[in-house]
Each structure stands twice: as C-alpha cells, then as structure tokens.
N, C-alpha and C positions, 0 to 999 in steps of 0.2 A: 315319700309320697308313693302312691300306687299308680297303676295303669288302669284306666277305664277305656272301654271302646264300645262303639256302637256299629253294628253292621246294617247297612241299608241296602237291601236287595231290590234293584230296580228292574225295569223292563229292558228287553232287548239284550240280555246278557250282561247287564251292568251291575256291579256291586261296589259299594263304597264302604271303607272301613275308617271310621273316625277315631283317632287316638287322642287321649287326654292323660297327661301326667308324665311318667318316666318309663322308658323302655330300657330296662337294665337287667342285671344278673338275677334279680328276684322276680321280675315281671315277664320276661320273655317267654317262659314256658306256656303261660296262659294264652298269649297272643299266637304262639306257634301252633297250638292245638286248634285254635279257631281258623287260622289261615290254612292249615292242612286240610280242614274240612270243606274248603271252598273248591268246588269242582271247576276246573278250567274249561271244560267243555260246556258246562251250564253258564258259567260266568266268564265270558271271553274278554271282558274289560274289568279289571280289578284295580280300584283306585284307593290309595292309602292317603287320607287327609291328615296331615300332621300339624294343623293350625294350632292345636293345643298340646302338642308334645313338647315338653320343656327340656328333655334330656334323652340322649341315646348313648348306650355303652357299646362296646365291641360285641357283647352277647346280643344286644338288640339289633345291631347291624347284621350279625350272622343270621338272626331270625328272618329279617327282611330279605337277605340274599337267598336264603333257602326257599322262601315263599315265591320269590321272583323266578327262581330256577324251575320250580314245579309248575308255575303258571305258564312260563314260556314253553316248557316241554309239552304242555297240554294245548298249546296254540293260543294261549291267552296273553293279553297285554297286562303288565303290572306297572302302574304309574304312581308316582309320588307327587303330592301337591301341598302347597301352603307350608313349606318348611320354615321353622323359626330360624333366625340367623345362626344360633349356636349349633343347631342340627345341620343346617346347610354347610357350615364351616367344616364339620367332621366329614361329610360326604365329599366336599371339595378336596380335602386333604387326601383321602384314601382313593378317590377316583375309581371306585369299584362298580358304580352304576353308570350306564350311558346317560349323558347329559340330556338327550332327547326324551328321556323317561321321567324327568324331574321338572315340575312346573311351579313357577313363583306364586301363582294364584289361580282361582277357578276360571277366570276369564281367559287366561292364557291356555289353560287346559282345554276349555270348550272350543276355542279357536283352532287348536291343534286337531281335536277330534272331528270338527267340521271339515277341515282340510283333508284329513285322512278319508273321511266318508265320501267326499267328492271325488277323490282319486280312485276309490274302489268301484 
C-alpha cells in the first residue's frame, strides 16, 4: 500500500497534514519533502492527523521526528492526533515523543488548544 496525504493550510498559522496508508521505507521520502517545505514561522501549529495511517516503520518514525525537530526549532508546535492502536503502540514502546503532543482524537486536541490559548 502507498501513502497518501492532504495538507490543509488554515488560518492563524494552522496546518493539518492528513495521512492515509503506510509510512514506511518506501513512502517516507515523499512525506519528508512535504514536511520540510512547511515553514514553522508561517505555520506555528502543525498537526499530523493519523486517523487513516495503518502502519509506521522506523523510517516513518524518523521522518516524523525530523519534522518535529524542525518545527520546534522554528518555534512551531508539532502535534499528532487520531493514532490507530497499532501506531500508538509503536510510539508507546519507543517513548520518543512527549505524551502531551499526542492526542487520541480531535476533541481532545481542540480542548488542549483552547486551554493553551487561554493561558497565552
């Protein structure tokens, strides 16, 4: 299976990347090039929606880690939402991303963003 993605550039510096398929050795380069093209100054909130991501390999994880590192260096937030159980399990095992940057669903994410906005 391949990887498909849609980038939704919203208002107020928000960008959502919706992934479908498999993020693996064969598909990570296309996602990496897209994520590298997102300017952290222009898009200070980068959300990766993984609702339709069926599989992630170590190469796919590396791609996400690199994108997160670039976003954070530019002052942007890089958040993951709607992880499938098999993808969540991989992230739980490696514990390489902060738990407060991973959200079970859109409602949980939006509640977090409202809380952060009120604090600012």
